[in-house]
N, C-alpha and C positions, 0 to 999 in steps of 0.2 A: 443576576450577576452582570457586571458591565464586561463588555467585549472590547479587548484592547484595540485601540486604533480604528474604531468603526467608523467608516466614512459615510457620506451622504448615500442613501439608498434610492435606486432607480427601479421602476416597475418593469423595464424591458430592455433589451439591448438597443432597440431603436430609440428609446427615450434617452439612454446614455449617450449615444452618438450625437443626437441632436443638441444636447446640453453641454458636452464636453469636447466633443471631436478629438478623442484621444490620439495623440501623435506618438506615443511610446507603447511598447507591448504591454497589454492589460489583461490581467486575470479578472473575470466576472464571477463573483461569488454568490451563490444563491443559497442563504440559509434555509428556506424551505425544502430545497432539494437534499441538503445534507441531513436535516432532521428526518425526511422521509426515508433515507437510506438507513439511518441509525434504527428507526422503529421497525423497519423490515427485518433487521437482524434480531432485534430485541424480542420480536414476537415469533420468529421463525426458529431460532437456534436455542436448543435445550441445555443452556450452561451459560458460563461467565463469558460475556462479551468484552474483549479488550480490543485495543487498537494499536496496529503497528505504526509508531511514529515516524518511521523512515518515509513512509508514502507521502506525507505532507505534514511538515512540523509547524505550519504556521500558527501564530498565537490564536487566531479567531477560530481555527479548526479545533484545536485542543481545548479551548475554553467552552465552546458550544457542546462538544462531546461530553466534557465533564458535567456541565448544566443538565444534559439530557439523560444522565445517569450511567455514563461509562465510568467505572470506578477502578479500573486497573489498565495499565498500558505496557505494551511490548516495547522495551528500550534496547538499544545496542550500544549505547555509550554514556559516559558521564555527562555530556552535553545535552543529550536527551533527557536524562534524569532530572537535570537542572530546569530544563524547559517544563517539564511536567510539574515540578515543585512550584514553579512560578504560575503556571496557567491552569492547573488542575490539582491544587493542594490538597493532600491527603490521600491522593489515589495510591494504590499499590503499583510497584514497579516490578515487572518480570524481566529479569536481565537475560534475554534469550539468544544473545550473541555468544556462540561457544568460544570465541577467540577474545581473550582478555588477559592482561598481565595481573601479577599479584597485586601490584599497586592499585590497579582499577578495581579489583575485587575488594580490596581493603577500604578504599573509599566509598564503594557502592554500599558495603555492608555497614560501615561506621557513620558515614555522612548522610546517606540517602535512605538508610532503613531497608535496604533490599534483603529479602529473605527467600527468594526464588531465582535460582540460578540453573543455567543449561550447559551441558557438556556433551561432547561426543567423542572423547578420547580419555584414556586413563591418566595422561599426563596432565589434562585440566582438572581431573579429580584431585590429583596430588596438589596442584596449584591452590585450588580452593581449600583443601584441608590445611594447608600451611598458614592460611589466614583466618578462615572461619571454622571454629570448633564444631565437630559434629554433634548435631542436636536435632531432636525431632521438630523443632521450631524452624529449621532450615530445609527447604524443599530443593532437592537436586534432581533436575529433569534430564533424562537420557534422550538425546535426539538420535532417531534411527531413520533409515530410509528402506523403501521396499519397491524399488522399481520406479522408472520414470514414467510419468503420465505421458500419454501419446501426444496430447495437445497441451503444452504448458511451457514456460520459461523454467529450465531446469536449475535447481539449487544443489542437487545431489552431488555435483562434482567438487563442491567446496565443503559442504556440511553434511553430517549425518554418518552414523556408523551401521553396517549391515547387521542382519538379525542376530547372528551368533555373536557379534561383538557386543551388541545391546544387551544380551543376556548376561554376559561377563560383567559389563559395566553396572547394570542394575543390581546384580548380586553384590558387587563391592560396596555400592552406595547404601544398600540395606544393612550389610554387615558393619559398615562404619558408623551407623547410627543416624544417618540423615533420613528424612522422609523422602520416598522414592515416587517419582512420576515419570511419564514418558510424554514425547512429543515428536511430530513429524511435520513436513511441510511438502505438499504435493506439487509444488511449483506455481509460480505466478501466472495468472490468467489461465487457470486450468479449466479446460473445456470438457473434461472427462470426469463425470461424477464418480464413476466406479473407482477411481484412484483412492478416494476417501475410504471405500469399503475395504479394499486391499490393505491399506495401511492399518486400519482398525483391527482387521483380522491378525495382521502381524503383531500388533501391540498385545493382544490376548496371548499369542504363543510366547511372546517375550516375557510377559508377566508370569505365566504359568512356569516356564522353565527356569526362571529366576526364583521362583518361590516368593513373589512379591505381591502384596495387595496394594494397588496403585492408589495413591491419594487423588491423582488427577491425570487425565489424558488431554494434552493440548493437541487439538487436530490442525493447528496452524492457520495459515491463510490460503491463498490461492483462488478464492472466490472471485469469479470473473465479472468483469464489466460488460456492458452491453454494446460494444463496438459494433459498427457495420460489418466488420470482417469476422466477427464472432459467430461460432456454430454451437455456443454453450447453451445448455438448457437453462430454464429459470432457476434463480436462487432457491425456491421451494423444493426443487428435486435434489439439490445438496443437502439441504436440512433434513429432508425425509431419508435420504441415503445414510447419513450419519446416524440419525435416531435408530434406524432399523439395524445398522451394522453393529452399533454399539450394544443393543439389546441381544442380538443373535451371538455376539462374541462373548459378553460378560454376564448375561442373564440378570439375576437379581442383584449381583455384586457389582454393579456398574460404578466406575470411578467418576468423579466429578469431571464435567467437560469444560474445556477452554478453547475459544477460538480467538485468532488474532488477525482479522482481516485488515488490510490497508487499502489496496485498490478497490475492492468491494464496497467499501464504506465511502470513500472519498471522490471516486471518479465522477459521479454526476452532479457533484456540489460546484464545479467550476468549468466554465468555458474560457477560451483564449481568444482574445481580439488582437489580430495583428494587421498592420497596415501595409499596403503595397507601395514599395519605394520606387520600382521599375518593372515595366513589362517589355518583353523582347519578342517581336515577331510572332505573336500568337503561339509560342512555343514554351516560354519560361517566364515566371513571375520572381521577383525578388522582394522579400518580406523584412520587416524591421526586427525579426528575431528568427533564430534557427536552431541547428543541432547543439550549438554551444550554449544555448539558453533553454527556452521553455519547450523545445522540441527534441531535446536530447534523447528521450526514451524511444523515439521512432526508429533510431539506429539499432537499438537492441531488441525490441519487441515490435516487429512490423505489423502495426495494427492500423485499421482505417477508421478514423473518427468521423462522425457526421460533420459536415461543413455547410456554410452558407456565406454568400458574398453580399456585401453592403455597399451601396453608393449613397453616402449620406445615411439618412435614417430609414431608407427603403431598400428592399432586398433586390439584387440586381438579377435578372433573368435573361432569357435569350438563347440563341444557339451557343453550344458549348463545345470545348475541346479538351484533349488531354494536356495538361500543363506539367512542366517540371518546376518544382518550387525549391528556391534557394533561400538561404539566409542572408544576413547583411555583411558577414566578415569577409576577410581576403582569402580565406581558406577554401579551396575547391571541396574539401570534405564537408563543407557546410551545405548539404543538400539532402532533401528528403529522398529516401529510397524508392518510394512509390510515386507514380504520377497521380494527379487530381483533375477531375473533370470540373472545369470552371467556364463561366461565361466568356465567349470569345471577346466581349467588349471590355473585360476587366483591364483596368489601367491604373497608374499613378493616383494615390490617395484613396483608392477604394479599400475596403476592410474584408478580410477573411476571418470569419468566426469558426473556431474548431470546438466542437462540443466534446463532452466527457474527457475533460483535461484536468481533473482535480488531483490525480495521482502521479507522482515523480516528475512533475513539472516545476513547481516551486521549490522542490527539494534538491534540484540538480543544477541551478543556475550557475553560470560563470560569467565575469566581466570581460571576457576576451574581446580584443581588438577595442575596448572602449565602450562596447554595447552593454552597459551595466545598469540601466534604469528599466524596471518594470513597475507598473501601477496596478493598484487594486481597487475595484469598484464593487459595491454590494448591488446585484442585480436580481430581482425575484424570478424573472421569467427568462431563463437562458436556454440556449441549445443543448438538447440531450439525445 
């Protein structure tokens, strides 16, 4: 399969800098790193591997995932459905955003062939039924929550119904004649594997109390990236926790499993190369992108990525200090919340490479203040 817009490929970050001297914020994409992450999930997770498009909707990401055997995608909007139709034709679409209008439901069902919808409120079931006739061919997934994971970015304040409400919803779905499934999300960058066990146990109780034989159980995302600041166990611990919990809860009547990782799949695929515009008194550096661009997520999820500093095509070393990192805009909000240990000699035109930046960087860019250009390079050996 041809990968859309594939540029020249470089062996390493050093080779890229020597050849291109990029002066704009640059995403360095490693196809080998993405393929490795996909295969880790394919070999470790006992179920259908889907991808949460919101984490990185770039064409090259979607095309490679489709090529590598990902046959279904978690979509939240009509725009994401169209992207999958273009870059992963024939893949199944799971409309897992509970918030959608009747018009959106109608287009998803009629124009994009969606047959899997997620709800977490009875009013959403009414919306769906007004547009999509009840049928066993249509899967309605009830999203529930069973407590916040101790270490994760919480989604429960916006989505998910508590256990008793999930029983009522699942019962209604079954009586109306749809195929019934359940799903949950333990929260982004979840560093507590037990959270999956707790939610799977709750799914068993919900199914039993509702008198439902589940078609599928979607264990969501939340699989963590290996940031320096992370205390999460290896992914294999999560896979084994899920495997054991499903067996313990459902026995021989196990539902089909689905996972929808976003961050866990794409984070290692991309590093971010930013250039120093200004250094001030061994206290602060100003870069050519910031929180209105590729560093936005640092304001929401305070993680520490690996970093290295380049002077030309050589890594800059020497005595280091704590620096405050600012973006290029005129807004004082454009500042990283944590300090970074950088070489004291860092100066204008040096580069900082941030590793593990494949998730929520390209998805959340803005053109604020006219800083609207970001370039993409294919680089096999990047910082992870």
